[in-house]
Steps between C-alpha positions, in 0.01 A plus 500: 500500500329841522604575143342179379175576686496848347551350155217249552270780614595712201401227254176429686587163649471624859172683543331480840190675369450254217570204727252632759236553232536147360511343847187690608310412184585132542398491865180699449383357168609138515524419868219742597704619797406808698690824475644455849665172400637657183644793694660265753640282222655796322644638823658163577670517161655838582265727306466844664169620644454778243528255211262257670242774559529625141465153349201408716331831419541438127356147503132498408252257643267452788639332811158366600440351155842330513430362847158374390649318200764340720242406765263347246779284363615394846146439631457203267759309702313578823175332401399239751631698796271670746432864415688612809813302410481601133462866599800486735721328244399724214540814709844390615602418143397844371681681781816296438481603136514863613136606495364731768325301776176699479488460123575128539211466747256667257619286210473179704144585600410559137678199355387253764155655531523495876616691803803367687268391778336244276 
């Protein structure tokens, strides 16, 4: 078994770095997930911390811009709700997607045009 794994690595079919890079790009670019969620996802798949840190450091892009795009898309489904309820739901959604709570709060205020208090 170990010989077969070594052979697969040698021909480039087992490459944690490449897998981590592609996973991170998918999560960040398509799903607009936060870096925390990407790191947790990679760790749950057995990728070591050094590889996770390297991959996340190499990925360009602005976390706040990603969160704002995700929030703007999600906010359309929250129309008709009170501002307080929409804020809570949108904030919760962003945090579940791995965005920092303080960043999520700022983005929600911007996207909804209101403070969480109404």
